N, C-alpha and C positions, 0 to 999 in steps of 0.2 A: 209472364206476369210475377211481381213479387208477391209475397203473402199478402201485403195490405190490398193490393189491387185484386188479387184472388178471393179475398173476402167480401169486396164489393161486388164483384160480379156473380158471387154465390148468392148474395142477397138480391141482385137484380133477377137472377134466375128463379129464386125461390117466390119472388113477388110476381113474376110473369106467369109462372105456373099457378099460383094462387088466383090471379085474376082470369085466367083461362078456365080453370075448374069452376069458377063462379061466375061465369058469363051470364047465365040465366038470372043470377040475383042483380046484376047491375044493368040489364037490358033497357031498363026505363032511362039510362043515361048513356045514349049512343056514343058520345065522345069518349067514353072509357074504352070502348073497344077498339076506336081508331088509335089511342094513344097506345094501348097494349100491343096493337098490330106493329106499330112504329118500334116498340121495345123490342118485339120479337125479330124484326129485321136487324136491328142493331146488334143483337145477341148473336146472329149468325156471322156478322162481321167480326165482332170480338172474338168469338171462337175460331174463325179461321185465321185471324191475325195471330191469335195465340199459337196456332200450330206452326205457322211462319217463325214466330218468335222463338220457339223452343227447338225448331228443327234447324235445317241448313238451307242454304239457297237453291239446293237441288233436291229432288226426290221428295218433295212435301206433298203429301196427298191431301186434296181438298174436295169436297163434295160439289162438284161442278154444278150438278142440277139443282141443289139448294142455294148455291150462290146465284146462279143465274134467275132464280125465282125473286131471291131478295133485290138483286139488282133491277129487274124488271118492275118490282112493286115501288122501289124508290124513285125510278126513272119516270114511272106512270104519274107518281105524285107530283113530281117537279114539272112534267109536261102539263098536268092538268090545271096547276096554278098559273103557269106561265101562259098557257092558251087563254085563260080566262082574262089574264091582264092585256093580252095582245087583241082580243076582241073588244074590250072596252076602250082601249086606246087606239084601235082601228089601225093596227099595225099588222098588216097583211103579210109581210115578209116573215115576221117572226111567229105568226100564227101557222105559217107553212112548215117552219121548222120543227114545231113540237105538236103537229097534228097526228097524233096516234091513238091507238086504243089497246087494251089489254090483249084482245084476240091476235091483232096483227103482232104484237110484239112476241106474243107465244108462239107464232108460226115463222118467226125470223131465225134464219140458219145460225148455227153455232158460231160460224166463222165471222158473221155480221152483225149479231146483236150488240157486242160490245161498243162498235162504231156507232150503231143507231143510238144507244144509251149516252154515248160520249157526246154526239152532236145535241141531244137534250140537255146534258149537263152544261155545255158550252153556252147554249142559248140562255138557260136560266141564270148562269153565272153572270153573263154579260148584263143581264136586267135585274139582279138581285136586289138593287136599291129600291126596286119599284114593287117587289113580290111580297112584303111582309103582309100586306092586306090582303093577300091571296092565299095565305096559309103556307108560304114558302119562305124558310129562314135560310141563312147561311149555313148553319149546320146541317139542313137538309142536302144542300148541294154538295157539302163537303162529304157526307156520308156516299151520296151517289158515286163520287169519283173514288172513294175508297173501294166500293163494291165492284166498281169497273176494274180498278187495278188488280183487286184479289181474283177476280174472275178471269182475267187475262193470265195472271200469274198460275192459275190452276191448270191451264193446258199450255202454259209456256210460249204465249203469244209474243213472237219476236217484236211486235209493234210497241210493247211496254216492258220496260225494265221490270224485272222481279223485285217485289218488294223486299227490302232487307230488314234485318231484325230490329234496327234502331228504327225504321220507319214504323214497324209494325207495334212496337211498344208504344211510340207516340200516339199512333192513332187509336190504340186501345185505351189509353189514358183520355183522350179526347172524347171517344164515345161513351166511356163510363161517366165522365163529368158530364156530359150532355143528358145521359139518362137520368142520373140522380139529381141534378140541379133543375134541369128544365121540365122533363117528363114526369119525375116523380114530384120532387119538392113543390115546384110551381103549377102543377096540373093536376097528376092523379090524387095526391094527397087531398087537394081542395075537393076534387069530386066525390071522394070516398066519405068524406064529411057529411055529404047531403044525406046519408044513411044513418046518421047518427040516432036520429029519432026513431026511425022506422025499423032499423037492423043493427043494433048496437054490437050484436055478436060478430057480424060481418066486418064491421069497423076494427072491431078489436084484433079478430084474427088477420085482417090486412096490416094492421100496424106491428103485430108479430112478425109477419113475412119481412117488413121493411127493416128490421133490426139487422144491423152488420155483426155477425159473430165471428171472432177471431178463432178460426179452427187450429191455429198453431198454439193456442193457449189453453192451458188447463185450469185456470182460476179466473175470478172475476173481481170487479171493483165497485164500490158504493161511493159516491162523492155527492156534495150538496153544500148547503148554506142554512144556517139557523139564525131567525130573526126574532125580534119581539113585535108586537102588535102595530109598532110604530115604524117598522121597517128599519130597526136599528140592530146592527150585528150583534149576536151574543156570543161572548168568548168563553171558553173552558165548559162548554156543554159537553158532557159525556155521551159519545154515541158507541152504544154496546151491541155487539152482534153474537147472539148464541144459537146453538141448535135448536130449532123449533121444537116447543114443547118441553125444553129442558132449562137447566141452568148453566149448561157446559158454554163456557165462553169460547168463542172463535176469535174475536178481535175486540179491542176496545181503543178508541182515540178521542182527542179532545178537540174542539173547534178552535182555530186561531183568532187573532184579534179582528179580522175580518168577519167572523162566523163561518168559515170554510172549514170542511174537514174532507178526509179521503180515507177509505177503508180498502186497503188493497189485498191481494192474493187469498181471496176468498175462495174456498173448495166449493164444487158443485153441490147442491142441495138445497133444502128448506131451512130458513133461519128466522128467527124473530129479532126485532131491531127496537131498541129503546133510547130515546134522547132525554137526558136528565140533567138538570140544573137546579141548583137550591133556591127556592123562592118562586119556582116556576112548576106548572103542572106538567108531569112526565108524559112524553108521547111515545106510544107503542104501535109498530106495526108487525103483525104476525104472518107466519107461513108465506114468506116471500121466496118464490123459487128462484135460486141462483143457478145459472146456466153458464158454463164455461165460455170464456171469451167475451162475456158480456160486461158492459158498464151501466150501472143503475144510478139515476139522479134522483136526489130527494132532497126536496127544499121544504123547511118545516117553519112553522111560525109557533112560537110559545107564549102561554099566556100565564101571567103572575098568579101565584096561587092565593085564594082567598082565606085570609088569616081567620 
């Protein structure tokens, strides 16, 4: 993975750990556990794919037991949704193809489990257009195929060509995109908002975990827009950043004609920020913690001073 992708995977891992450690706090919303489990399964795939990506086509050591568990979990999800569809549509042939339970999958021999999961994948993939209402999306079927391919690669199964670096990197990107866009932005973020009133500290800590930190960067950036109360951009607003509690200026910039500004290359630490323009009340924000690699966004509305 490149640095940008690594930073996103680190964020995904941090969020997954946070959700796992706070499972008791979110137990009142069962859907959160389902999503977090899905994220965990895909992290296994991402980490395994990364091993392939940075290694060679031979001699890559993968955790076969963990990969098997992930593959089985994904296969059971696809089988369950497909079986429900088969029952409602009275498709007995399809129902027979996906009639499995976790216990049977767990007892299936190492040499056969990938083929069993492949059959489930193929059945779900053939009927994917009808499965959205039963909780199965194309991304779920794709993830299952990826897990099967990696599992086979983990013990050099001749029935499946070993995944090469190019394929591995492509699948890493697809899984990261699915987690960040679908599982996080469209699902988990919304569910955590349910706790805004009852547990605001939990929501705040969750949002901190969701921040992507550039581990390869030693400084940060603040950017934003300054408007008046009528949403008209304000030009030439001085945005000054000083060391917290002092008058030591770190950076000072001015807004452009669109009211936009960007303060770059800020060192880590605590700062105070002021937004100042003649004829308007000065805005101040104190003790903002600057973390290396972070980008902070600040949109401000300035009010004309009373003469």
